[in-house]
PDB file of N, CA, C and O in Angstrom:
ATOM      1  N   MET A   1      25.187  14.820  -4.380  1.00  0.00           N
ATOM      2  CA  MET A   1      25.748  13.473  -4.621  1.00  0.00           C
ATOM      3  C   MET A   1      25.981  13.175  -5.892  1.00  0.00           C
ATOM      4  O   MET A   1      25.378  13.728  -6.812  1.00  0.00           O
ATOM      5  N   ALA A   2      26.801  12.350  -6.043  1.00  0.00           N
ATOM      6  CA  ALA A   2      27.104  11.793  -7.221  1.00  0.00           C
ATOM      7  C   ALA A   2      26.611  10.616  -7.701  1.00  0.00           C
ATOM      8  O   ALA A   2      26.422   9.665  -6.942  1.00  0.00           O
ATOM      9  N   ALA A   3      26.334  10.554  -9.098  1.00  0.00           N
ATOM     10  CA  ALA A   3      25.544   9.447  -9.665  1.00  0.00           C
ATOM     11  C   ALA A   3      25.816   8.116  -9.191  1.00  0.00           C
ATOM     12  O   ALA A   3      24.922   7.362  -8.805  1.00  0.00           O
ATOM     13  N   SER A   4      27.105   7.800  -9.218  1.00  0.00           N
ATOM     14  CA  SER A   4      27.526   6.371  -8.759  1.00  0.00           C
ATOM     15  C   SER A   4      27.367   6.415  -7.195  1.00  0.00           C
ATOM     16  O   SER A   4      27.135   5.327  -6.669  1.00  0.00           O
ATOM     17  N   SER A   5      27.453   7.460  -6.417  1.00  0.00           N
ATOM     18  CA  SER A   5      27.617   7.451  -5.037  1.00  0.00           C
ATOM     19  C   SER A   5      25.766   7.220  -4.948  1.00  0.00           C
ATOM     20  O   SER A   5      25.326   6.322  -4.230  1.00  0.00           O
ATOM     21  N   ARG A   6      25.046   7.905  -5.554  1.00  0.00           N
ATOM     22  CA  ARG A   6      23.382   7.600  -5.382  1.00  0.00           C
ATOM     23  C   ARG A   6      22.893   6.074  -5.921  1.00  0.00           C
ATOM     24  O   ARG A   6      21.971   5.419  -5.433  1.00  0.00           O
ATOM     25  N   GLU A   7      23.570   5.765  -6.813  1.00  0.00           N
ATOM     26  CA  GLU A   7      23.408   4.068  -6.963  1.00  0.00           C
ATOM     27  C   GLU A   7      24.121   3.336  -6.125  1.00  0.00           C
ATOM     28  O   GLU A   7      23.710   2.177  -6.090  1.00  0.00           O
ATOM     29  N   HIS A   8      25.145   3.574  -5.344  1.00  0.00           N
ATOM     30  CA  HIS A   8      25.588   2.918  -4.502  1.00  0.00           C
ATOM     31  C   HIS A   8      24.481   2.847  -3.245  1.00  0.00           C
ATOM     32  O   HIS A   8      24.070   1.779  -2.790  1.00  0.00           O
ATOM     33  N   VAL A   9      24.161   3.875  -2.869  1.00  0.00           N
ATOM     34  CA  VAL A   9      23.022   4.209  -1.680  1.00  0.00           C
ATOM     35  C   VAL A   9      21.805   3.327  -1.848  1.00  0.00           C
ATOM     36  O   VAL A   9      21.300   2.706  -0.912  1.00  0.00           O
ATOM     37  N   LEU A  10      21.347   3.306  -3.133  1.00  0.00           N
ATOM     38  CA  LEU A  10      20.179   2.666  -3.475  1.00  0.00           C
ATOM     39  C   LEU A  10      20.136   1.203  -3.620  1.00  0.00           C
ATOM     40  O   LEU A  10      19.226   0.420  -3.346  1.00  0.00           O
ATOM     41  N   SER A  11      21.523   0.957  -4.195  1.00  0.00           N
ATOM     42  CA  SER A  11      21.842  -0.674  -4.116  1.00  0.00           C
ATOM     43  C   SER A  11      21.715  -1.007  -2.582  1.00  0.00           C
ATOM     44  O   SER A  11      20.908  -1.805  -2.104  1.00  0.00           O
ATOM     45  N   LEU A  12      22.574  -0.323  -1.944  1.00  0.00           N
ATOM     46  CA  LEU A  12      22.674  -0.963  -0.320  1.00  0.00           C
ATOM     47  C   LEU A  12      21.180  -0.817   0.429  1.00  0.00           C
ATOM     48  O   LEU A  12      20.859  -1.690   1.234  1.00  0.00           O
ATOM     49  N   TYR A  13      20.417   0.124   0.193  1.00  0.00           N
ATOM     50  CA  TYR A  13      19.134   0.257   0.495  1.00  0.00           C
ATOM     51  C   TYR A  13      18.323  -1.016   0.216  1.00  0.00           C
ATOM     52  O   TYR A  13      17.673  -1.614   1.073  1.00  0.00           O
ATOM     53  N   ARG A  14      18.427  -1.359  -1.044  1.00  0.00           N
ATOM     54  CA  ARG A  14      17.837  -2.548  -1.745  1.00  0.00           C
ATOM     55  C   ARG A  14      18.027  -3.926  -1.012  1.00  0.00           C
ATOM     56  O   ARG A  14      17.160  -4.745  -0.708  1.00  0.00           O
ATOM     57  N   LEU A  15      19.654  -3.978  -0.765  1.00  0.00           N
ATOM     58  CA  LEU A  15      20.058  -5.216  -0.149  1.00  0.00           C
ATOM     59  C   LEU A  15      19.390  -5.245   1.468  1.00  0.00           C
ATOM     60  O   LEU A  15      18.859  -6.216   2.007  1.00  0.00           O
ATOM     61  N   LEU A  16      19.574  -3.999   1.992  1.00  0.00           N
ATOM     62  CA  LEU A  16      18.934  -4.263   3.393  1.00  0.00           C
ATOM     63  C   LEU A  16      17.506  -4.637   3.482  1.00  0.00           C
ATOM     64  O   LEU A  16      17.044  -5.342   4.378  1.00  0.00           O
ATOM     65  N   LEU A  17      16.841  -4.134   2.516  1.00  0.00           N
ATOM     66  CA  LEU A  17      15.364  -4.478   2.641  1.00  0.00           C
ATOM     67  C   LEU A  17      15.124  -6.047   2.154  1.00  0.00           C
ATOM     68  O   LEU A  17      14.158  -6.719   2.516  1.00  0.00           O
ATOM     69  N   LYS A  18      16.094  -6.474   1.335  1.00  0.00           N
ATOM     70  CA  LYS A  18      15.902  -7.869   0.953  1.00  0.00           C
ATOM     71  C   LYS A  18      16.347  -8.793   2.119  1.00  0.00           C
ATOM     72  O   LYS A  18      15.709  -9.801   2.425  1.00  0.00           O
ATOM     73  N   GLU A  19      17.391  -8.423   2.703  1.00  0.00           N
ATOM     74  CA  GLU A  19      18.131  -9.045   3.825  1.00  0.00           C
ATOM     75  C   GLU A  19      16.955  -8.984   5.080  1.00  0.00           C
ATOM     76  O   GLU A  19      16.661  -9.943   5.793  1.00  0.00           O
ATOM     77  N   SER A  20      16.504  -7.942   5.143  1.00  0.00           N
ATOM     78  CA  SER A  20      15.425  -7.844   6.458  1.00  0.00           C
ATOM     79  C   SER A  20      14.227  -8.610   6.151  1.00  0.00           C
ATOM     80  O   SER A  20      13.684  -9.170   7.103  1.00  0.00           O
ATOM     81  N   GLU A  21      13.675  -8.746   4.897  1.00  0.00           N
ATOM     82  CA  GLU A  21      12.587  -9.740   4.640  1.00  0.00           C
ATOM     83  C   GLU A  21      13.056 -11.423   4.959  1.00  0.00           C
ATOM     84  O   GLU A  21      12.231 -12.325   4.817  1.00  0.00           O
ATOM     85  N   LYS A  22      14.349 -11.669   5.363  1.00  0.00           N
ATOM     86  CA  LYS A  22      14.615 -13.199   5.545  1.00  0.00           C
ATOM     87  C   LYS A  22      14.209 -13.443   6.990  1.00  0.00           C
ATOM     88  O   LYS A  22      13.922 -14.573   7.384  1.00  0.00           O
ATOM     89  N   PHE A  23      14.188 -12.335   7.800  1.00  0.00           N
ATOM     90  CA  PHE A  23      13.836 -12.707   9.258  1.00  0.00           C
ATOM     91  C   PHE A  23      12.805 -13.938   9.322  1.00  0.00           C
ATOM     92  O   PHE A  23      11.802 -14.017   8.613  1.00  0.00           O
ATOM     93  N   PRO A  24      13.180 -14.830  10.220  1.00  0.00           N
ATOM     94  CA  PRO A  24      11.976 -15.791  10.225  1.00  0.00           C
ATOM     95  C   PRO A  24      11.027 -15.347  11.241  1.00  0.00           C
ATOM     96  O   PRO A  24       9.994 -16.004  11.369  1.00  0.00           O
ATOM     97  N   SER A  25      11.214 -14.396  11.933  1.00  0.00           N
ATOM     98  CA  SER A  25      10.216 -14.087  13.084  1.00  0.00           C
ATOM     99  C   SER A  25       9.633 -12.389  12.460  1.00  0.00           C
ATOM    100  O   SER A  25      10.257 -11.453  11.962  1.00  0.00           O
ATOM    101  N   TYR A  26       8.165 -12.589  12.784  1.00  0.00           N
ATOM    102  CA  TYR A  26       7.524 -11.663  12.052  1.00  0.00           C
ATOM    103  C   TYR A  26       7.916 -10.235  12.573  1.00  0.00           C
ATOM    104  O   TYR A  26       8.055  -9.265  11.828  1.00  0.00           O
ATOM    105  N   ASN A  27       8.118 -10.206  14.267  1.00  0.00           N
ATOM    106  CA  ASN A  27       8.306  -8.977  14.885  1.00  0.00           C
ATOM    107  C   ASN A  27       9.570  -8.521  14.363  1.00  0.00           C
ATOM    108  O   ASN A  27       9.690  -7.339  14.042  1.00  0.00           O
ATOM    109  N   TYR A  28      10.458  -9.279  14.254  1.00  0.00           N
ATOM    110  CA  TYR A  28      12.015  -8.765  13.770  1.00  0.00           C
ATOM    111  C   TYR A  28      11.975  -8.390  12.670  1.00  0.00           C
ATOM    112  O   TYR A  28      12.538  -7.337  12.372  1.00  0.00           O
ATOM    113  N   ARG A  29      11.317  -9.117  11.763  1.00  0.00           N
ATOM    114  CA  ARG A  29      11.173  -8.485  10.277  1.00  0.00           C
ATOM    115  C   ARG A  29      10.644  -7.201  10.100  1.00  0.00           C
ATOM    116  O   ARG A  29      11.292  -6.347   9.493  1.00  0.00           O
ATOM    117  N   THR A  30       9.202  -6.905  10.705  1.00  0.00           N
ATOM    118  CA  THR A  30       8.571  -5.678  10.604  1.00  0.00           C
ATOM    119  C   THR A  30       9.566  -4.845  11.256  1.00  0.00           C
ATOM    120  O   THR A  30       9.816  -3.773  10.705  1.00  0.00           O
ATOM    121  N   TYR A  31      10.108  -5.103  12.201  1.00  0.00           N
ATOM    122  CA  TYR A  31      11.046  -3.957  12.789  1.00  0.00           C
ATOM    123  C   TYR A  31      12.315  -3.447  12.043  1.00  0.00           C
ATOM    124  O   TYR A  31      12.657  -2.275  11.887  1.00  0.00           O
ATOM    125  N   ALA A  32      12.961  -4.619  11.599  1.00  0.00           N
ATOM    126  CA  ALA A  32      14.174  -4.258  10.711  1.00  0.00           C
ATOM    127  C   ALA A  32      13.626  -3.488   9.536  1.00  0.00           C
ATOM    128  O   ALA A  32      14.215  -2.449   9.236  1.00  0.00           O
ATOM    129  N   LEU A  33      12.459  -3.901   8.754  1.00  0.00           N
ATOM    130  CA  LEU A  33      12.088  -3.060   7.461  1.00  0.00           C
ATOM    131  C   LEU A  33      11.595  -1.540   8.014  1.00  0.00           C
ATOM    132  O   LEU A  33      11.713  -0.559   7.280  1.00  0.00           O
ATOM    133  N   ARG A  34      11.106  -1.450   9.194  1.00  0.00           N
ATOM    134  CA  ARG A  34      10.700  -0.125   9.298  1.00  0.00           C
ATOM    135  C   ARG A  34      11.844   0.760   9.670  1.00  0.00           C
ATOM    136  O   ARG A  34      11.979   1.906   9.242  1.00  0.00           O
ATOM    137  N   ARG A  35      12.732   0.105  10.568  1.00  0.00           N
ATOM    138  CA  ARG A  35      14.097   1.021  10.813  1.00  0.00           C
ATOM    139  C   ARG A  35      14.993   1.420   9.536  1.00  0.00           C
ATOM    140  O   ARG A  35      15.590   2.488   9.402  1.00  0.00           O
ATOM    141  N   VAL A  36      14.969   0.405   8.674  1.00  0.00           N
ATOM    142  CA  VAL A  36      15.904   0.416   7.524  1.00  0.00           C
ATOM    143  C   VAL A  36      14.789   1.856   6.614  1.00  0.00           C
ATOM    144  O   VAL A  36      15.299   2.952   6.382  1.00  0.00           O
ATOM    145  N   ARG A  37      13.770   1.640   6.349  1.00  0.00           N
ATOM    146  CA  ARG A  37      12.974   2.810   5.640  1.00  0.00           C
ATOM    147  C   ARG A  37      13.021   4.195   6.499  1.00  0.00           C
ATOM    148  O   ARG A  37      13.071   5.247   5.862  1.00  0.00           O
ATOM    149  N   ASP A  38      13.008   4.226   7.714  1.00  0.00           N
ATOM    150  CA  ASP A  38      13.081   5.252   8.444  1.00  0.00           C
ATOM    151  C   ASP A  38      14.077   5.772   8.460  1.00  0.00           C
ATOM    152  O   ASP A  38      14.018   7.001   8.435  1.00  0.00           O
ATOM    153  N   ALA A  39      15.302   5.202   8.502  1.00  0.00           N
ATOM    154  CA  ALA A  39      16.678   5.741   8.489  1.00  0.00           C
ATOM    155  C   ALA A  39      16.964   6.451   7.260  1.00  0.00           C
ATOM    156  O   ALA A  39      17.216   7.656   7.259  1.00  0.00           O
ATOM    157  N   PHE A  40      16.932   5.711   6.169  1.00  0.00           N
ATOM    158  CA  PHE A  40      17.228   6.285   4.860  1.00  0.00           C
ATOM    159  C   PHE A  40      16.109   7.387   4.464  1.00  0.00           C
ATOM    160  O   PHE A  40      16.515   8.192   3.625  1.00  0.00           O
ATOM    161  N   ARG A  41      14.796   7.574   4.901  1.00  0.00           N
ATOM    162  CA  ARG A  41      14.146   8.863   4.806  1.00  0.00           C
ATOM    163  C   ARG A  41      14.735   9.803   5.459  1.00  0.00           C
ATOM    164  O   ARG A  41      15.349  10.718   4.910  1.00  0.00           O
ATOM    165  N   GLU A  42      14.602   9.664   6.704  1.00  0.00           N
ATOM    166  CA  GLU A  42      15.594  10.675   7.590  1.00  0.00           C
ATOM    167  C   GLU A  42      16.719  11.135   7.091  1.00  0.00           C
ATOM    168  O   GLU A  42      17.048  12.238   7.527  1.00  0.00           O
ATOM    169  N   ASN A  43      17.549  10.556   6.171  1.00  0.00           N
ATOM    170  CA  ASN A  43      18.988  11.123   5.881  1.00  0.00           C
ATOM    171  C   ASN A  43      19.047  11.363   4.431  1.00  0.00           C
ATOM    172  O   ASN A  43      20.078  11.605   3.805  1.00  0.00           O
ATOM    173  N   ARG A  44      17.850  11.277   3.943  1.00  0.00           N
ATOM    174  CA  ARG A  44      17.947  11.440   2.373  1.00  0.00           C
ATOM    175  C   ARG A  44      18.307  12.844   1.917  1.00  0.00           C
ATOM    176  O   ARG A  44      18.615  12.942   0.729  1.00  0.00           O
ATOM    177  N   THR A  45      18.319  13.695   2.487  1.00  0.00           N
ATOM    178  CA  THR A  45      18.541  15.071   2.122  1.00  0.00           C
ATOM    179  C   THR A  45      20.117  15.293   2.526  1.00  0.00           C
ATOM    180  O   THR A  45      20.620  16.330   2.095  1.00  0.00           O
ATOM    181  N   VAL A  46      20.747  14.632   3.124  1.00  0.00           N
ATOM    182  CA  VAL A  46      22.321  14.742   3.347  1.00  0.00           C
ATOM    183  C   VAL A  46      23.057  14.811   2.111  1.00  0.00           C
ATOM    184  O   VAL A  46      23.051  13.986   1.197  1.00  0.00           O
ATOM    185  N   GLU A  47      23.802  16.081   2.207  1.00  0.00           N
ATOM    186  CA  GLU A  47      24.456  16.391   1.128  1.00  0.00           C
ATOM    187  C   GLU A  47      26.103  16.376   1.335  1.00  0.00           C
ATOM    188  O   GLU A  47      26.837  16.322   0.349  1.00  0.00           O
ATOM    189  N   ASP A  48      26.527  16.418   2.415  1.00  0.00           N
ATOM    190  CA  ASP A  48      27.732  16.252   2.827  1.00  0.00           C
ATOM    191  C   ASP A  48      28.596  15.061   2.586  1.00  0.00           C
ATOM    192  O   ASP A  48      28.202  14.014   3.098  1.00  0.00           O
ATOM    193  N   PRO A  49      29.713  15.030   1.894  1.00  0.00           N
ATOM    194  CA  PRO A  49      30.319  13.938   1.388  1.00  0.00           C
ATOM    195  C   PRO A  49      30.849  13.120   2.908  1.00  0.00           C
ATOM    196  O   PRO A  49      30.678  11.911   3.066  1.00  0.00           O
ATOM    197  N   GLU A  50      31.383  13.841   3.756  1.00  0.00           N
ATOM    198  CA  GLU A  50      31.953  13.324   4.937  1.00  0.00           C
ATOM    199  C   GLU A  50      30.576  12.431   5.710  1.00  0.00           C
ATOM    200  O   GLU A  50      30.800  11.325   6.202  1.00  0.00           O
ATOM    201  N   VAL A  51      29.483  12.904   5.742  1.00  0.00           N
ATOM    202  CA  VAL A  51      28.473  12.691   6.520  1.00  0.00           C
ATOM    203  C   VAL A  51      27.986  11.278   5.686  1.00  0.00           C
ATOM    204  O   VAL A  51      27.862  10.179   6.227  1.00  0.00           O
ATOM    205  N   VAL A  52      27.783  11.519   4.487  1.00  0.00           N
ATOM    206  CA  VAL A  52      27.069  10.347   3.447  1.00  0.00           C
ATOM    207  C   VAL A  52      28.189   8.979   3.664  1.00  0.00           C
ATOM    208  O   VAL A  52      27.792   7.813   3.667  1.00  0.00           O
ATOM    209  N   LYS A  53      29.541   9.349   3.828  1.00  0.00           N
ATOM    210  CA  LYS A  53      30.563   8.513   4.004  1.00  0.00           C
ATOM    211  C   LYS A  53      30.214   7.436   5.497  1.00  0.00           C
ATOM    212  O   LYS A  53      30.116   6.209   5.499  1.00  0.00           O
ATOM    213  N   GLU A  54      30.113   8.166   6.401  1.00  0.00           N
ATOM    214  CA  GLU A  54      29.763   7.925   7.995  1.00  0.00           C
ATOM    215  C   GLU A  54      28.542   7.153   7.529  1.00  0.00           C
ATOM    216  O   GLU A  54      28.668   5.931   7.444  1.00  0.00           O
ATOM    217  N   LEU A  55      27.422   7.684   7.229  1.00  0.00           N
ATOM    218  CA  LEU A  55      26.300   6.828   7.198  1.00  0.00           C
ATOM    219  C   LEU A  55      26.053   5.482   6.444  1.00  0.00           C
ATOM    220  O   LEU A  55      25.331   4.580   6.868  1.00  0.00           O
ATOM    221  N   LEU A  56      26.810   5.467   5.168  1.00  0.00           N
ATOM    222  CA  LEU A  56      27.091   4.254   4.247  1.00  0.00           C
ATOM    223  C   LEU A  56      27.868   3.580   5.308  1.00  0.00           C
ATOM    224  O   LEU A  56      27.440   2.439   5.478  1.00  0.00           O
ATOM    225  N   ASN A  57      28.850   3.878   6.075  1.00  0.00           N
ATOM    226  CA  ASN A  57      29.504   2.892   6.765  1.00  0.00           C
ATOM    227  C   ASN A  57      28.472   2.178   8.037  1.00  0.00           C
ATOM    228  O   ASN A  57      28.563   1.042   8.503  1.00  0.00           O
ATOM    229  N   ARG A  58      27.810   2.908   8.279  1.00  0.00           N
ATOM    230  CA  ARG A  58      26.821   2.574   9.204  1.00  0.00           C
ATOM    231  C   ARG A  58      25.769   1.524   8.852  1.00  0.00           C
ATOM    232  O   ARG A  58      25.394   0.635   9.616  1.00  0.00           O
ATOM    233  N   ALA A  59      25.337   1.731   7.606  1.00  0.00           N
ATOM    234  CA  ALA A  59      24.111   0.891   7.053  1.00  0.00           C
ATOM    235  C   ALA A  59      24.895  -0.409   6.404  1.00  0.00           C
ATOM    236  O   ALA A  59      24.182  -1.393   6.203  1.00  0.00           O
ATOM    237  N   ARG A  60      26.286  -0.511   6.059  1.00  0.00           N
ATOM    238  CA  ARG A  60      26.975  -1.742   5.927  1.00  0.00           C
ATOM    239  C   ARG A  60      27.229  -2.529   7.141  1.00  0.00           C
ATOM    240  O   ARG A  60      27.227  -3.759   7.105  1.00  0.00           O
ATOM    241  N   ASP A  61      27.493  -1.715   8.447  1.00  0.00           N
ATOM    242  CA  ASP A  61      27.459  -2.573   9.730  1.00  0.00           C
ATOM    243  C   ASP A  61      26.367  -3.073   9.914  1.00  0.00           C
ATOM    244  O   ASP A  61      26.232  -4.255  10.229  1.00  0.00           O
ATOM    245  N   SER A  62      25.148  -2.042   9.706  1.00  0.00           N
ATOM    246  CA  SER A  62      23.705  -2.798   9.788  1.00  0.00           C
ATOM    247  C   SER A  62      23.407  -3.971   9.003  1.00  0.00           C
ATOM    248  O   SER A  62      22.851  -4.992   9.407  1.00  0.00           O
ATOM    249  N   LEU A  63      23.857  -3.712   7.771  1.00  0.00           N
ATOM    250  CA  LEU A  63      23.717  -4.954   6.955  1.00  0.00           C
ATOM    251  C   LEU A  63      24.414  -6.443   7.309  1.00  0.00           C
ATOM    252  O   LEU A  63      23.883  -7.528   7.069  1.00  0.00           O
ATOM    253  N   ALA A  64      25.453  -6.284   7.805  1.00  0.00           N
ATOM    254  CA  ALA A  64      26.260  -7.587   8.518  1.00  0.00           C
ATOM    255  C   ALA A  64      25.388  -7.941   9.740  1.00  0.00           C
ATOM    256  O   ALA A  64      25.254  -9.126  10.044  1.00  0.00           O
ATOM    257  N   LEU A  65      24.850  -7.064  10.383  1.00  0.00           N
ATOM    258  CA  LEU A  65      24.225  -7.386  11.670  1.00  0.00           C
ATOM    259  C   LEU A  65      23.030  -8.094  11.305  1.00  0.00           C
ATOM    260  O   LEU A  65      22.719  -9.087  11.963  1.00  0.00           O
ATOM    261  N   ILE A  66      22.348  -7.729  10.380  1.00  0.00           N
ATOM    262  CA  ILE A  66      20.916  -8.317  10.023  1.00  0.00           C
ATOM    263  C   ILE A  66      21.324  -9.649   9.487  1.00  0.00           C
ATOM    264  O   ILE A  66      20.788 -10.680   9.894  1.00  0.00           O
ATOM    265  N   GLN A  67      22.388  -9.648   8.462  1.00  0.00           N
ATOM    266  CA  GLN A  67      22.679 -11.155   8.121  1.00  0.00           C
ATOM    267  C   GLN A  67      22.919 -12.008   8.889  1.00  0.00           C
ATOM    268  O   GLN A  67      22.446 -13.138   8.769  1.00  0.00           O
ATOM    269  N   ARG A  68      23.810 -11.608   9.974  1.00  0.00           N
ATOM    270  CA  ARG A  68      24.177 -12.425  11.070  1.00  0.00           C
ATOM    271  C   ARG A  68      22.957 -12.875  11.913  1.00  0.00           C
ATOM    272  O   ARG A  68      22.718 -13.999  12.354  1.00  0.00           O
ATOM    273  N   GLN A  69      22.251 -11.745  12.030  1.00  0.00           N
ATOM    274  CA  GLN A  69      20.878 -12.285  12.793  1.00  0.00           C
ATOM    275  C   GLN A  69      19.851 -13.139  12.337  1.00  0.00           C
ATOM    276  O   GLN A  69      19.114 -13.824  13.046  1.00  0.00           O
ATOM    277  N   VAL A  70      19.851 -13.031  10.821  1.00  0.00           N
ATOM    278  CA  VAL A  70      18.997 -13.773  10.257  1.00  0.00           C
ATOM    279  C   VAL A  70      19.475 -15.324  10.250  1.00  0.00           C
ATOM    280  O   VAL A  70      18.671 -16.250  10.349  1.00  0.00           O
ATOM    281  N   CYS A  71      20.558 -15.460  10.151  1.00  0.00           N
ATOM    282  CA  CYS A  71      21.365 -16.890  10.271  1.00  0.00           C
ATOM    283  C   CYS A  71      20.868 -17.280  11.541  1.00  0.00           C
ATOM    284  O   CYS A  71      20.042 -18.193  11.563  1.00  0.00           O
ATOM    285  N   VAL A  72      21.294 -16.651  12.799  1.00  0.00           N
ATOM    286  CA  VAL A  72      20.858 -17.277  14.361  1.00  0.00           C
ATOM    287  C   VAL A  72      19.502 -17.462  14.230  1.00  0.00           C
ATOM    288  O   VAL A  72      19.188 -18.534  14.745  1.00  0.00           O
ATOM    289  N   GLY A  73      18.498 -16.832  13.726  1.00  0.00           N
ATOM    290  CA  GLY A  73      17.229 -16.728  13.546  1.00  0.00           C
ATOM    291  C   GLY A  73      16.676 -18.271  12.928  1.00  0.00           C
ATOM    292  O   GLY A  73      15.696 -18.870  13.370  1.00  0.00           O
ATOM    293  N   LYS A  74      17.470 -18.694  11.918  1.00  0.00           N
ATOM    294  CA  LYS A  74      16.976 -19.725  11.078  1.00  0.00           C
ATOM    295  C   LYS A  74      17.410 -20.878  11.984  1.00  0.00           C
ATOM    296  O   LYS A  74      16.787 -21.911  11.741  1.00  0.00           O
ATOM    297  N   MET A  75      18.086 -20.951  12.715  1.00  0.00           N
ATOM    298  CA  MET A  75      18.718 -21.935  13.526  1.00  0.00           C
ATOM    299  C   MET A  75      17.812 -22.725  14.499  1.00  0.00           C
ATOM    300  O   MET A  75      17.855 -23.931  14.743  1.00  0.00           O
ATOM    301  N   TYR A  76      16.804 -21.578  15.109  1.00  0.00           N
ATOM    302  CA  TYR A  76      15.936 -22.082  16.070  1.00  0.00           C
ATOM    303  C   TYR A  76      14.356 -21.908  15.315  1.00  0.00           C
ATOM    304  O   TYR A  76      13.959 -20.962  14.635  1.00  0.00           O
ATOM    305  N   GLU A  77      13.726 -22.997  15.645  1.00  0.00           N
ATOM    306  CA  GLU A  77      12.422 -22.984  15.206  1.00  0.00           C
ATOM    307  C   GLU A  77      11.441 -22.259  15.919  1.00  0.00           C
ATOM    308  O   GLU A  77      11.214 -22.574  17.087  1.00  0.00           O
ATOM    309  N   ILE A  78      10.814 -21.311  15.370  1.00  0.00           N
ATOM    310  CA  ILE A  78       9.647 -20.432  16.025  1.00  0.00           C
ATOM    311  C   ILE A  78       8.230 -20.611  15.706  1.00  0.00           C
ATOM    312  O   ILE A  78       7.909 -20.964  14.571  1.00  0.00           O
ATOM    313  N   GLN A  79       7.484 -20.427  16.483  1.00  0.00           N
ATOM    314  CA  GLN A  79       5.791 -20.586  16.328  1.00  0.00           C
ATOM    315  C   GLN A  79       5.729 -19.237  15.726  1.00  0.00           C
ATOM    316  O   GLN A  79       6.374 -18.220  15.982  1.00  0.00           O
ATOM    317  N   LYS A  80       4.649 -19.510  14.732  1.00  0.00           N
ATOM    318  CA  LYS A  80       4.123 -18.112  13.893  1.00  0.00           C
ATOM    319  C   LYS A  80       2.929 -17.358  14.588  1.00  0.00           C
ATOM    320  O   LYS A  80       1.955 -17.892  15.118  1.00  0.00           O
ATOM    321  N   THR A  81       3.144 -16.255  14.501  1.00  0.00           N
ATOM    322  CA  THR A  81       2.016 -15.545  15.070  1.00  0.00           C
ATOM    323  C   THR A  81       0.786 -15.562  14.589  1.00  0.00           C
ATOM    324  O   THR A  81       0.657 -16.277  13.595  1.00  0.00           O
ATOM    325  N   VAL A  82      -0.167 -15.012  14.961  1.00  0.00           N
ATOM    326  CA  VAL A  82      -1.662 -14.966  14.492  1.00  0.00           C
ATOM    327  C   VAL A  82      -1.709 -14.204  13.248  1.00  0.00           C
ATOM    328  O   VAL A  82      -2.532 -14.539  12.395  1.00  0.00           O
ATOM    329  N   VAL A  83      -0.737 -12.982  12.993  1.00  0.00           N
ATOM    330  CA  VAL A  83      -0.733 -12.321  11.747  1.00  0.00           C
ATOM    331  C   VAL A  83      -0.148 -13.157  10.683  1.00  0.00           C
ATOM    332  O   VAL A  83      -0.639 -13.129   9.554  1.00  0.00           O
ATOM    333  N   GLU A  84       0.908 -13.931  10.975  1.00  0.00           N
ATOM    334  CA  GLU A  84       1.522 -14.802  10.014  1.00  0.00           C
ATOM    335  C   GLU A  84       0.526 -15.808   9.625  1.00  0.00           C
ATOM    336  O   GLU A  84       0.462 -16.158   8.446  1.00  0.00           O
ATOM    337  N   GLN A  85      -0.288 -16.323  10.549  1.00  0.00           N
ATOM    338  CA  GLN A  85      -1.301 -17.448  10.065  1.00  0.00           C
ATOM    339  C   GLN A  85      -2.178 -16.822   9.225  1.00  0.00           C
ATOM    340  O   GLN A  85      -2.300 -17.346   8.118  1.00  0.00           O
ATOM    341  N   GLU A  86      -2.913 -15.701   9.487  1.00  0.00           N
ATOM    342  CA  GLU A  86      -3.895 -14.976   8.764  1.00  0.00           C
ATOM    343  C   GLU A  86      -3.426 -14.823   6.999  1.00  0.00           C
ATOM    344  O   GLU A  86      -4.149 -14.974   6.013  1.00  0.00           O
ATOM    345  N   GLU A  87      -1.870 -14.450   7.073  1.00  0.00           N
ATOM    346  CA  GLU A  87      -1.468 -14.184   5.802  1.00  0.00           C
ATOM    347  C   GLU A  87      -1.355 -15.341   4.972  1.00  0.00           C
ATOM    348  O   GLU A  87      -1.531 -15.311   3.754  1.00  0.00           O
ATOM    349  N   GLU A  88      -1.011 -16.541   5.748  1.00  0.00           N
ATOM    350  CA  GLU A  88      -0.827 -17.698   4.930  1.00  0.00           C
ATOM    351  C   GLU A  88      -2.310 -18.399   4.543  1.00  0.00           C
ATOM    352  O   GLU A  88      -2.448 -19.321   3.740  1.00  0.00           O
ATOM    353  N   LYS A  89      -3.218 -17.846   5.186  1.00  0.00           N
ATOM    354  CA  LYS A  89      -4.688 -18.245   5.006  1.00  0.00           C
ATOM    355  C   LYS A  89      -5.117 -17.728   3.613  1.00  0.00           C
ATOM    356  O   LYS A  89      -5.509 -18.404   2.661  1.00  0.00           O
ATOM    357  N   SER A  90      -4.936 -16.168   3.705  1.00  0.00           N
ATOM    358  CA  SER A  90      -5.372 -15.461   2.861  1.00  0.00           C
ATOM    359  C   SER A  90      -4.460 -15.554   1.149  1.00  0.00           C
ATOM    360  O   SER A  90      -4.807 -15.139   0.043  1.00  0.00           O
ATOM    361  N   ALA A  91      -3.400 -16.175   1.538  1.00  0.00           N
ATOM    362  CA  ALA A  91      -2.626 -16.281   0.089  1.00  0.00           C
ATOM    363  C   ALA A  91      -2.885 -17.410  -0.369  1.00  0.00           C
ATOM    364  O   ALA A  91      -2.426 -17.755  -1.458  1.00  0.00           O
TER     365      ALA A  91
END
């Protein structure tokens, strides 16, 4: 993988993680973060340029989906879970 391609992949990875952190719902947030990390770990050894290109397209689609879902999620008030309430107390 070329250096610029690697930088692009890492940039997209960081952006996916950053956007996933914005989910207002704890369950959606942890699921999205886990899926992003798992998908990138699973495909980190891919060398074929065509496969890398396809995976990047899929990651961009996922980013757009996450951004839309975060916007929709912010439109509705949610009740915090016990886990989130515990995190606030300890902070």
